[in-house]
N, C-alpha and C positions, 0 to 999 in steps of 0.2 A: 632321729633326725637331724638333730643339731650336730650330731657327731659325725653323721656322713659331709654335712658341708664344710665340717672343720677338715675332716679327712680329704675332703675333694680339694679345699684350698691349699693343703699341704703339699698334695701332687700336681696342683698347679704352679706351685712355687718351683717344684724341682723342675719341672719343663721350661720356667721363665728362667732359671739358673743355666739350663741349656740354652736357650735363646740367646743369652749373652754373647756367645761367642760368634763372631762375625763369619757371615754367610750362612749361619743357622738361624736367621731371623724368621723365617717361615714356620719354625716351629710355635711360636708366637701364634700365628694366624692358626694352626693346624690344633693346638692342643692347651695353651696356654689360655688365651681369649675365651673358648668356649668353657673350659672347665672353671674358670674364674667367676664368669656368668652364672653357670650352673649354680657352682658353692654360693656365692650371694643370693641368689634367688630361693636356694632351700634353706638358709639361714634365716633370710627376712622371713619366710612362710613361718618357719620355726619360732621367731619372735614374736610372730602376729598371733600364733595361736598361743601364747601366754607360757609358753616353755623357754623361758628366759633363763637361761644357762650361760654359764662362761664359754662353751664350745659355742653356741650359737654367735655371741658376739664377738668372738676372737675371729670365727668364720666368715661373718659379714666383713668385720673391719680387712680381713688378709684379703679377702674374695674384691673389694673394691679398691684395695691398694694395689692388687695384681692387675686388675684390669687398666687402671692409670698407668702403671708401669710399662704393662705391654705394649699399650697405645703409645706412650713418649717414644719405647723403644723402636717399634715400627716407625715413626714418625723421622727419627735419626737415621734410619736407613732408607728413607723414600716408600716404606711400606712393603721392601721386598727383601733387602740384605738382612 
């Protein structure tokens, strides 16, 4: 479960890199935000189930940072760009 969450965070990070390109901010709405929230939730459940692995901690940290990054990036573009 922790590996799935960590892998989902990596995929969300790749989409966040694509979302940096001007006029591709919509990628953050469609892929980055949902994947980052999913990864954070899965890693949090893994941590609460006493599965305290490095993958769960890294996935949770990356997921939370990606949510903040996507919201910041969408704020710069007015939520669209």
